[in-house]
Phi, psi and omega in degrees: 000128181288169185286328180292319182294319185294326179294317186292327177293322184296314183296318184289329176295329177289322182266347178286146177264138175291159170254154182226167179237138175252144179268134177236180180283177190297334183270354183234142179286151175271127187234131170258110179287149183283156180060034179251136179293159181290128176245134183268100176233166181282129184207169177258337172278144178222121171206163177271151173312137188254130183219143174232134185267135180286159174058021180280132183252119177207146181291329179253173172300150184249126182283136176239346179169185185215134169262134184214137178258155179282351174272001180280111182268007184053027173267005180080008183278340178269149174234128175262137178238137177240128181226166178119200186290121176080357179295131179089338179251296176276324184239142176226154178237142174275111191295347182268315184248356179079008180289137181251138181228151174266128183251345178229168179287135180253153178237108181293323180298338177266316181214112189279337180207166182228137183258122181230168178232139182246149179210143179236123179240164181270128184298326189282315189263342190056028175257144176293135177263342180226151174289150181293139187230140179258138180216167190238135169248123180262132183270123178283134180283140170238152184288084189242006183234133178277148174289152182226143177260096183286334183266003186275168355286154185261151174225133181222155175231143181212139180301141171302155179061019180291142186292164186294138183092000179289133181288134180260303177191182186224138177242148183223133178246155176237151178236127181288347180296170184282117180285345185270350183239117174066197184249019182302323182247015175265116193260152176230122176263144184215160181263113176276317183214133182142351178290149358258030185269332188223162177222165175221146177286129184296328186264327185265338186073020177278129181264130182236162177284136177256352176197160170287138184230139185263116177302329179288347174270314179207128184250005176213140181231145175250114179249132182249127182245137177245127173255126186233132176276183177062031179048032175084002183295161178298145181087356182288157179268155185215158175217156175234157181220147180257134180240116173268116182250114177263143178261119175277153186281142164236162184272080180249012178231134172279162178291153175216125176287133184280341177237134181270351178213131178245136172245129177224174182211153181213138174286144170296343169277352184297136176285168180293137177105349180298140177274124184267319181176181186227148172234158186215129174247129185271135179232131185281347171288176180230166178063216176299335183287341177266346180299139185211159175244146181250147178222148178252134182292165191304333188294322184245007180294340183272342177252333186235159176222155179227133175236163182252130176275105187298332185278319181257351181060032174265151174265120181261124183260124182244152178277121180268331189215142178301136177255153182234117177301317182289338173275313183211126187266341186207149180231147172230120186235151182252124183249131182244141174243123185239134175301133182286325176242118185258136173262124189296337189287341185247009178293329188286344178278314176194159180290143180268068174199167181209157183233157173215166181250137176239119172260129186237118175266141180267126179263136183294141175216158179284108179268154169290165178298156186240126172285144180294339175227147173284329177227129173250143179236125184228157178231154181205141182275139180295153182085359185293149185293161176297140184086005175293143181283129179263312179173182182227137169255156183221133175226155180223161171279110182302332185284318180214104185299342183267358180287129179294149179233142181247129183257149178203157174257130181275114182261138174277135183296334182265001188246149178283139178277102178261353180218156176221165185225142177285116184296342182267316187248357178076019181274125185260128183227161178277149175260351180194164182293149185254145178239124186289328178291342176270318181205122183265342182234141171230134179250127186236131171258125183243132179255146173235126183241138176292129178304308186285335178224083185302345177288343183269107181226141175225159186240152172217152181262131176244124173252117185254122180260130171271115181278141184284137168237158183281081178244010181233124178280149181297165184197164180300142171287342181200171178276109186280138166257110184242126181245150174218138178284157177299316188265016180303147178263163180297144179082011183276131176283123180245350178193139174250139184233158176219190181211162177226155182223125176290343176288162178252107181271124179296328181260003179095144182286142172218126187248148178238132186245141179197162173281145178292150181291334181277005184289127182273349180256023185296332180282345184270322181223162180225157177244138181238109177288125182272358181058021166228038178073019171225164180213154177248136178261124181244160172277139182265354180211174179256136174080132177226162183222126180294319186291332176282316179203123189270324175241146165238137176251109185261117175279110182263128179264127179237127182231138182263182180259019185287175181238107354285156176300144175245145178237159174213146176255126177244127186268129176259119183264125184244124181256135185269129178249157178265087184208172182261292188237322185251143184269123169271104185305309185298316182295323179295320175300317177297317178296316180297322182290321172297326180289320174302327178273356178074028179247147182270170180287326178292322178297314180298322179294327178290324176302310183296325179291322175296322175298322182290316179299318185299315180299320182290321180290325181286326176290324176298318176302315179298320179294321181291321178293328179289319178299323185282342182264015179290157184297135176295156181304310191298338177292327177292319183293326181295325180287328178284324180308318192293339178300343182268005175280122187254136181256144184241147179253019180233175179271011178118142183232032175067233189288342184300332185293343184279004175298340181298326180228156178274106182299319187296329180297320179293326182271002178277122188279336183224126180239122178269134173249137183263122179271129181255160177298131184285119169278308178219133185295320182301317177293327181294319181295323180291325177290325174296322181298313181294323179296322182293327179294317178297327182287316181084078184295148179269083180228136172300320175299321179294315180294322183293319174297321181291319184294311183304316183289324178295317180294328177291321178294323181293323185267359179281114178294340183269003181264129179300150188280042180230034176287153179245123174264118184255130174254131179235120185271064181225124185268350176092156174236021178094181189266131170286345181290345185083185186263143174270359186285149176273354181293132177081005174290137181270004180247149178253171185298330177301322186275353182267151179251125178249029177295338181288343176294337177292339174270003178277355178099185187287348175289334181252017186296313178296326182289319177297328174292316180298322186279325178295320182294321186293321180290326174300313184299311181305318184291000000 
């Protein structure tokens, strides 16, 4: 046995706990539990703790212990027997002295201990001298397994610029050796590769930052960790694992412009919103940490605007206001780029922004004329003569002030042309007098065109206000209806009046009311001005007579407060009513209407009576004609007759098709009818009618009716095409009901009673009346 194996055995013997056997009575087996300390009890079995070392290599069997009984006199009379796990294969016993040997190599990782039973018998009698006892052989561990990283390879992420000592991740290795015996499973971690950026804790395998690192310099590191058992002692086994460590980005870099000066240009014709150019500030960070916003300093923010393209992180400069080459030919603006998300930890080092200068040149272009004002407001007094000057518009060519401009008015085809303009000097004049009461404002569109380049045109709006003059006299706002009773007393108010004026008074309208001087009825009525633009009409006397005078016409004089003042005479018609104190407006209007027609009341009543009689006579005639035009009874029978047209769903069944009618009935020459007492004449006629259909009357009208109905059915597109046409070769024998004619009758009308006609309903009402009256006359 070499020295290294011997050293291992010594170490294991120190750390192993011995097993012991306990002695029981004859009925109970003695059992030695594993890992149990030696207990000194009285027993008959004697042996030392048994251990077997795994992986032990020897050409011969290895002695591991001895079993011995106190009854053994060493005379060879006792025989030792070993049974249980591994007995005879892994373990053998010397039957004479009880020594146990290991014959094969053991593996603790597969089986850490074996349970066996020992027995001692007398060779002569073959009887046991000791009770069978159970004991355990424990396999001592040797370092025969390497550590393993079962979770590798490892990937970890840590923010860049993390301080020293920041935990990155933890790696863990396992060892299949016995952790409770020796140092075979005690691991020690070390860093093989990754210095000086990372470190690892020897016992836990936690990887930590050893220094601050910048992602922009290097964003990924490969670290190799070694795990060694036996606490790193010589001869220990080891294993390695690779850890990929990525540095995540933080916002530790400000944006920086690659150019300190940009040159751009824009045409003065460019509309608002035109893209002028782009600027770009680079940020070494990535993602949101590189997001930035661009700003224009105050000097150029009123003319230009800048927005950020979030995909490219470019700043796009846009035209915010139209530029004019003649006013300003170049601009110099300062653009600033600022990080959108700031990390407070790095603000103390430097501001996270950068600036650059952008110079923008304005390019000249041929521009249309420019009016001095965008909107003109002019005034003119209404009624001014044609050709009166309204105002002057002025435009100039911004490219060449000496270039002539031609003016014109954009006329609408559906509006009257009230204005014209001098195409050379822009003077606007009227073409006819203006009336403020028709339109107080006029909107005109004036164009200015370059003479040398007619395509360059500009427009301006001109608003013309027509100033008011007092050219409209006041008048009544409506047509007043004024009534007065015949017995009205003097001084009674019969009407309140007001006035309107189409003119627009700056100080407000004020009207004055009075009776015209030429009024011949001034003694009958008076006018009182209320000084509030209203006036009252009062009676000037008591009592009026319709026979003497039905209407009074009062000329009311109304004057406004304009300059100069205007007056008008408005006639107020007063109607005299036949009333006591209160006026019945409808009756008064009716009387006035009749008076205007020159008719008296009696004559009107006579006319209305004639009209009423005429209406009654007309309604009577209409009623009689409606009764005469009612549908004849035979048409009802024809509609009922159509009910017997039978529809078949087959193509014909020979004689079976005749089931629709009773053929035998058609061939019967005589059908007897029993007469029952008549309850109602109308129902009796219906019964007779149906019986006549079964007989089949020999009538040309009947045959014509049948043909017409069949023709209608054949030509009707809404009827399904499965009608059945039946032919009956029977000419008929006449009607069994007899004749309804009075010819040949031996009775006279006088002898007949027609009272039953009254029971036939409204269709026979007129006939019943005629025959009833005839009988009355006869009687």
